[in-house]
N, C-alpha and C positions, 0 to 999 in steps of 0.2 A: 454350328451354333455360335453366335457372336459372343464376345467377351469370355470365351473359354468355358462356358457353362453347358454341361451336357443335359439334354432334356430328361433323360431317365433319372439322373441324379436329382434334378429339380423336382420331379413328381414325387420321388421318394422323400425328399426333404419336406414336402408339404404334409406328409402323413405322420410326421413325428408327433408322438403323444404329448399331452400336457403333463405327463407324470413327472418329467424332470423339473418342471417349474414348481409343481406341488411339493416335491421333495426339497428343493432349494429354499422355498419360502417358509417351510416349517423347520428349517435347520436350527439346531441349538447353537448358542454362542461358542461352545467348545468345538464345534465341527469346523471343517475347513471352508465352509461356504457361509453365505450371508443370511441375515435375518431380513424381515420385511421392512419396507420403507414406504412412506406416503407417495414417493415418486416411482414406485415399481411399475404402475400401469404405463407411465410415460417412458421410463428409461430401460426397463427390462420386462416388457409385456409378454403375455402368453401367446398372443396372436396379433398380427398386424394386417390391416386392409389398406391397400393403396388405391385411392379413388383417382381415376385418370391414368391408371397404368397403361403403358403403351410400349410398342416396339419401334416407334419413330426414332431414328438416330438422334442422339444428343438431347432428347427430351427429358424433362424432370421425371415424367412418369416411367420412362424406361430405366433411367439411372437409379431411381429410388429402389425399384425391384432388384436391379442388378447388385447394388451395394448390400442389400439385405442378404442376398445369396452369397456374395463374396465374403461377407463377414461370418458366414455359417450360422445364421440366426437359428436357434433351436426350436422356435415355435412355428406356428403355421403362418404362411404368407398368402394373403388373398388379394390378387389383382382384381380391380373392379373397373369394368369398362363395357358398356352394352354393345360396342362395336367389335369386340374381339372374343375369340374362343380361348386363346392361350396368350400368355406373355412370358417370354423366356422359359418356355417349357412348363409353366404353371397354369393350371386351369383358371380361366378368367370368368368372373361373375358379372351379370348385368347390373346388379345393384346390391346394396348392403343387405336388404331383406332376403336375398337369395343365398346368403352364406350358410354353411352348415352349422355355424356357431356364432356367438356374438364376438366380434373382433374387439379386443381390449383397447387397441390403439389404431387410430385412423390417420394416415398420411394423405394430405391434400395435394394432388398434382394437377390441379385444374386452374383455369383462369379466374381472376378476381370477379368476373361477371357471374361465375357459377358457384362461388364459394359459399354464399349464404344458403342456397338450397342444399349444397353438399353438407354444410355444417348442421343444418336442421335434420337431415337424414341420419347423420352420425349420432346426434343426441337422441333421436327417436330410437335408433338401433340399440342404444345402451352402451356405446363406447365410453371408456373412462378417461381416455387421453387422446391427444392429437398433436400433429406437427404441421405448422403452417409456414411454408417457406416464401410465399408471395408477399408483396408489399401491402396488400389491401388498399389499393388505390385504383379508382376507375374514373375515366373522363366524364365530365358533366354530371358528377354525382350531386345528390341533394342532401341537405342537412337533416338529421345527423349523418355524418359521413360514414362510409363503409367500415372503417376501423372502429368507430364508436358503436356501430350497430353490432358488429361481430363481438366486440368486448362485452357488450351488455348481454348478448345471448350466451356467451361462454360463462360469464360470472353467474348468471341465473342457473345454469345447468350443473356447475361444479366440475366441468371438464378440465383436466389438466392439459396445458398447452405449451409446447415449445414454439416460440415465435410470437407474433408473425415477423415477416421480413428477416428470416433467419436461414442459415444454411443447414440447420439440423444439428445432429449430434452423433458422436461415435462413442458408444459404450463398448470400448475394446475389451474390457474385462469380461463382459458377458456376451460378446459377439453380436451386438445390435448396432449396425451401421445405418443410421437413419439420416440419409443425406441424398439429395437429388442432384448432386453435382459430381464431376470427375474427382477421383481421389486415387492415391497409390493403393495398391492392393496387397501390401505386405505389412499392414498394421498387426502387431503381435497380439495374441490373446493374453490378457493379464495387464501388465504395465504397472508403473508406480507413480506416474505424474498425471495430475489433473489440470486441465486447461479450460477456463471458462472465459468467453470473450463476447463483449457487446458488438465487436466488429466481426462480420462473417469472413472477410478477407484476412483479417488479423488472425483468425483461427486457422483457415486453410493454408495461409502462407507459411505457417510453421508446421502444421500437422502433415502436410503433403510433401514437404521438402526436407524434413529433419528426422532422419532415421536414428540419430543418436538418442532420441527421446522415445521411450516406450510409454504411451499414454494409456491410462486406464479409462479415462473419460475426457472427451473434448466436446465442448458445447458452444455453438453460436446461438446466443440467447435472443437476439433480435429485440423486438419491442416489449418482451416480457409481459404479455397480457396478464397472466396470473401465476407464472412460475419464473422466479427471478434468480439472479446470480447466487444469492445466499442459499436458496433451496438446493441448487446443484452442488454447492460446496458441502452442505450438510450431508447430502447423499454420498459424496465421495469420502467424507470423513467417516461416516458410519458404516459404509458398506465395502469400501475398496482398500482400506489400509494404506492410503496414499502416503507417499514420502514427501511430496511438495505440491502446492497448489499455485498455479499461475493465473493471474487475472489481467485481462485487458478491459479496463473500466472507463466508461463514459460518465456514469452517474451511479447513485445508489437510490433505488426506489423505495426501500423500506429500511431506513437507517437503524432502527432498533433491532430488527431481525438480523441485519448485517453485523452489528456489534455482537449480538449473541453468538453468531457462528464464528466470528473472529475469536471470541472468548473460548469457544469450544476447541478451536485449532490451537490456541495458546495452551490450554490445559493439557492437550495431548501432544504438545511440542511438534506440531506439523507446521513447517515454515510456509509462508505465503510470499510470493513475489508478484509485484503489481506494476503495471503501466497505468497511470491515470491521465487521461486526456480530457479536454474540455474545461471550462472555467465557470465558476459562479460569479455573481455580481456583488460580492461583499463590499469591495472598496467603494463602489459607486453609491451603494445604498446606505452605508454606515459611516458617512463622512462627518457626523457631528462631533465625534471624539477622535483624538489621535489614534486610539486603539483600532477603531474601524478603518482609519485611513492607511495605517501601516501594516495591517494584518496580512494583506495579500489575498488574491482571489482564491488561492488553494490552501489557505491556512488550516481549515478544518480537517482536510485529508492528511496533511502532515502530522497533525496532532493525533488523529485516529491511528495512523500507521505506526507512529512512535509508541503509542500505548500498547498496541497489540503485536508489536514485533514484525509488522509487515514490511518487507524489504522493497523499497521503491527504486525502479530503474528508469532510464531515460529513453531507451529505444529498443527495437526488436532484437538487435544483436546482443545487447546487455541482458535482455529478458531471456532469450534462448540459452545463453551461456549460463546464467544463474540457475535456470531449471536443470540443466545438465549437471552442474556442480552440486546442487542440493540432492539430486537423484542418486548420486554415487553413494555407496553404502558405508563409507568409513567416517567415523566420528571426527570432529574437529576439536582437538585439545587446545589448551591455552598456548599462547605463543604467537610468533609472526611468520612471515613468508620467507622461505629460502628458495633460491632458483639458480639453475645451472645454464650456462651459455657457452657457445663456441665462438663468440665474437665480442671483442671489447666495445665496439661501437654500439651494437645492439644492446649490450649490457648497460651502457650509459643511457640509452633511450629509456629502458624500463625504470632506471633510477629517477630520471626526470619525470616520467609519467606517474610513477608511484608517489613522488613528492606532491605533484599537483592534485592527485586523487586521495592523498592522505592514507595510503596503504602502508602498514608498518612492516618493515623487514625485521627478521629476527637478528638480535645481536648475539652472534655465535661466541662461544667461550674460547679462552686461550688454548684449551686442550684440543678443541675442534680445529683451531687455526694451525696447531702443530701437526695434526693429522693431515690436513690439507697440504701443508708445506712439504711433508714427506712424500706426497703423491704427485704434486704439480711439477711441470717442467720449469727450469730456471727462468726467472723474470716474471712469472705470473703471481700476483699478490693473492694471499689466502684471505679473501674477504667474501662477504655475502652482499649482493649477488656475485656469483663466481664465474669468471671466464676461465674454463679449465682446458681449452684447446691450445696445446703448445705446438711442438714440432710436427705433430701428426704422424708419429711412428706407429709400428704395428700394434702396440699396446694402448693406443690413444683412447679407444672405446672403453677399455677396462678402467683406465684412469678416470674418464668422465663418470662412469658408473660408480666407481668407488668414492669419488668426491661427492656425488649427490647423496650417497648412503651416509657418508660421514656427516654431512650437514643435517640431514633429517634426523639423525641420532642425537643431535644436540638438544638438550632439554628446552631451549628457547624456540625450537622450530615447531610450528603447528601444521603448516602446509608446505609441500615441496612442488616445484614445477621445473620441467625441462623445457626451456624456451629456445627453440631453434627454428630454422627454416625448413620448408617442405623439400623433399627430393624432387628431381625432375618429374614433370607431368603432374605436379601437386601430390605425388605419392608420399607416404609416410616411411621414413627410414626405420626398418624393424629393430635396429640397434637401440633407437630411442625408447622403444617399448621395453626392452630389456633393462635399460636404466631404471625405468619406473618400477618394474617388478622387483628388482634387487633392492631398491631403496625402501619399498613398502614393506617387504617381508619382515624385517626385524622390529618394526614399530607399529604397523597397522595404520599409520597416518595417511591422509589423502595425498595422492601424487597426481599431477596433471601434466599432459604434454600440450604445449601451446605453440602455435605457429606465429611468427612475427607479423604475418599478413593473412588475409582471408584464404581459406581452403575450401573444403566441401564437407557436407554432412551426410553424403551418400556413399563415400568411399567404403568398400566392404571391410577393409582392415580397420578403418577408423570406427565404424559402427561396431565391429566385433569387440575391439579392445575397450571401447567405451562401455559396452554392456557388461564387460567383465569387471567394471569398477575402476578403470583407469581412463578417465575421460580425455579425449583428444579435442582440443579447442582451437578456435581461430581468432587471432587478433589480440593485441596486448590490452587495449582499453577495456573491451568487454570482459577479458579475464580478470583484470584488476578490479573492475566493478563487481564481478562475482566473488572475488576474495573478500572485498568489503562486506558483501551481503552475508557470506559465511561467518565472518568474524562478528559482525553486528548481531546476527541471530544467535550465535553462541553466547555472546555477552548478554543479550536479552534474556536468554534462558537461565542465566546465572544471577540475574538481578535479585536483590533481596526484596522480600515482601514489603510493601509500603507501610510506613508507620505515620499515620496521619495525625496532625494536631486536632485537638478537640475544641468545639465551641459549645457552651452550655445551651441546651434546648430552649431555655427561657430567653436567652439572648437572641436566638434565631426567631422565636415567636415575636419578640418585641421588634426585631428588625423588619419582619414581614408586615407587621401592623403599621410601622412607620412608613413603609413603602407605599401602602395603600391610602395614606393620609396626605395627599397633596404633593406638590412638586418639591424638588430639592435644589436649593442654592448651594454655594460652596460651603458655607458655614454649616448648614444642615448635613451636607454630605460628609464633611470631616467628623462631625459629631456622631453620625451613623457609624462610621468606620471605627471611631474610638470606642463606641459601645460594644462593638464586635471584638475588641481586643487588639486592634492594630495600633502601632505607635504613630500618633498623629500630632502635628503641630497645633499649639494653642492659637486661636484667633479671636479678635474682638471686632464687632461690626460697629461702624460709626457713620453718621450722616451729616456731621458738622466738623469743622476743624478743631473745635474745642474738645469734642469727644475723642477725636483721633489723637490729640496731644495727650489726653489722660491715659489712653490705652498704651501709647508709646512709653510713657513714664512708668506705667505699671510693669511693662515687659523689660524696660531698660534698652537703651540704644546699643547696637544698631538694630533697626527694624525694617520690615518690608511693608509696602502699602500696595493694595490691589483694588481695582474697581469691584464693587459688589452689586452693580446694576444688573437687573434681570435681563436674560437673553444674550449676554456677552460670554460666550463659552471659551473662546481662545483669546485670553486677555492680553498676552504679550504682543500678539500680532496687532492688537488695537491700541497699543500704547497704554495699556491699563495696568502695568506692573512697574513699580520702582523699587529697586533693591538697595540694600546697604545704606539706609538713611541713618546718618551719624548723629544728628542733633535736631533741635526744634526748628531751626531755620530751614534745613533741608526738608524736614517734614512738612512745613508750611508750603514750600515751593512744590513739593510732590502733590499735596492735596489740591492746591489751586490748579495745577496742570490737569490732574485726573478729573476733578469735578467740572472743570470748564469743558473738557472734551467729551466726557462720558456720563457725567452726573455725580451727585453728591455722595452717594452711598459707597463706602470703601470698607475693606478689611485691613486690619493692622495685625501683624504677627512678628514674633522675634525673627531676626536674621539667623538662619542656620549656617554653621561654619561650612567652609568649602568642602566638597566631597564629590563622589561620583554620582552623577544623575542617572537614575534608572527609571524605567517605565513598568507599571503594572496596570493591566487593563482587562476588560471583559467585553466580548461581543456575543450576540445571540445569532448563531448560525442557523439558517433555515432548515438544514437537514439534521445536524447533530446537537443543536441546542447551545448551552453556554460553553464558551471557549475562552480560556485565559491567554492573554497576550503579555509577554514578558521580554524585556530587552533594554537596550540603551535608550535613555530618555533625554529630557531637556528640550531646549528650543529648536534643536536640529533633528528632532526625532523623525519627522516626515522626510527629511532629506537623507538621513542615514538608512532608515528602514531596516535596522539591524535588530530584529526581534524573532522570537520563536513562539509557536502556539502549542498549548498543552490542554488536554481534556481534564477538567476538574472532577474530583479533588485529586491532589497529588501531594507528595511529601517533599521535604527540603532536599533530599538526595536527588529526586527527579528534577527539581528546579536547577540544581547545580550541574547535573549531567547535561541537560538541554542547553544551558547557557554557555557551555564550553564550545558549542558549535557557532557562536556568534563571530562575525568577522573582527569585531573589536574586543574580543574577550581578553586580550592582553592588558586592557585597562584595569582589569580586576587585580593585577599584580603591580600596577603603577603606583609608586610611593609618592605621595604629596607631602606638603609641609607638615600636615597634621598626621601623617602616617598612612599605612595601607588601608584601603576601604575594608570594612568588616563585612565581607560578602556572606559569611555564614549567617549573620543576622538578617540579611536581605533574603536569603534562601528560605529562612524560617517564616519571615513575613509573607513571602510569596505563597508558601504552603498554606498558611492560615487564611490568606485571601482566597485561595482556591477552594478551601472548605466552605468559606462564607458564600462564594459564588454558587457552588453546588447546592448549598442549602436553600438558596433563594429561588431555585427553579426558574420559572419563566416570568417572575415578577419584575425583572430588570432587563432593559434592552441593551444598555451600555454602561460601563464604568471606566473612568479614566483617572488614574493616579499618576500624575506627571508634573514635576519629578518626585520620585522617592529618593531622597538624598542619603547616600551611604557614606558615613564617615568612619573614623578609626575605632569607634566604640559603639556602633549601632547604626540604625537607619531610622528615618522619619518621613512620613508622607507630608508634603508641604502644599499640595494642590490636589483637588479632587473634583470630579464631575460624575454625577450619577443621573442617568436618564431612565426613568421608569417607563413601563409599558404605556401608562396613561399619557405621559409626556410625549 
């Protein structure tokens, strides 16, 4: 019998009663098994029919049946094919109507030319779920295309569908391997890692080659006809007690539902690691304001991930490493990284890389240094990271182990790592594992074994010790990325609850009314912000030189003059701004220049003292709605593009934390003639602005406050652009 499946065992398998499923689906929360979930018919059905089941080598129909048997599916499997009597030892039926019961889940292993008829049969049969692995594309199709026709039929019926254009799923927790492609056959029952991928190869590339990760659920979601990434996440959170969720994301089809499940994961402190590929078209579509131009195509995802503690990684190596590190069972306390080396050169390498990646090393105490000095051979400095390999005597391994233990015992240590090279043939030196065990025992802190270069995720010893809670990892950069993820998620879980500023409901109502009553020029925009409680510069509008002179005298020199002609949004670029006007003569020159080039309408305002120029802005993301942009402002804002994006509303502490990531954050501590910029006042204004943005809903398309000048005793908005939906 091919694939190692015995026909007698297969026939016996088909006779399994539904009793197990009934028992499990009625289980109480206090029992060791799960409660029901809306995705039960899809992910853990009572019975599965495979339409197009076959024994043709390498066919989807054969491999689907084989994988269900290999996973030890506990329900009934019904191959369906009118041309066969049996498939892999199971009785084969000519059609769904011939089955002895209604199949709860139907897998389609037929060509796209036959899919519509097969789908209609499944719906008529009473199936509740299906898996479609094909692309739903046929040559010379007519409109509406096959995909749209199938989507319409599925949505009318209420059938739950994985796919189309998917590789299926592996519910390893429950033994449901619903996949029509080759896979390794040693997926463990149970597991604590969930992996949901829009990319089929992205799923199989890790699932089939990485034995250090035990998956409870891995899904290739495909086109997500009516079951999307957030649905699978919810199932894993509710049913599997998952330790970490990994996402390979191309898009989000239901943003509100995704945010809800992110919130559920946050409440239950389940970390999420994500690769996000693909770009939106924000910068091309939102070019009216500086905020839209500098936000970046991926701004909304950065903001969402930050708010919900999702750890974003750059590639599959970082992704896999982070999942392994989060899956280990040991809590990450406060502190930094300590690591042990047997090479001075390779120690220098990790120091350089950690500096580039902003990974913090623990500052060990004088007592720890003395302990290390008592252990080390002469000439080896007692520092972290530590090169502890000296003369290589008979007790060298014990010295190495004792040094690692001494470092992890330091109160400043959070995570420890043994960072050395593989033995010949890429094997793991068993002594290194003993270092890990000895260091972990007195503290319970996480310890990792890391190779300086790539190794293998299938080495039996590597897999064994990783499953014991001592992960063996490959490559310094992926490891350091994982350390950053662990530290960032730890800090995320420790964040204080936000304390949001308040805006009176009456002010919000007045603001919304104002937004629906015509367009906003700069004067109206500034008045709108002032009414909401922001610190805004006073301005006077003038359309003659005489009126401009009166305004300047009222304010007192020096003043600023800006064009107020309609439709000119980026005034500086058009020569429509003159700063630091000192007297009446300079005022007249400025007015004549602006009025001749752009028109007679101008704004006159007091000249604000020199300070740090910041940006506050808002854009409307097509998926996630209002998004606040905050960062370095001024005339070079689009050249610098040094901003971050935050979902509103947020508090001053969030603004402060996010702004620390800016490339030019050192400017916040740069003392000018007038003193240090009062950044705390800016954080508070940013928070108030975010509450205003959140309160306005979808009434505004863009807001641009640039610059907001931060001086030594506060900050003030000196320029504003508001673009309403109507505009």
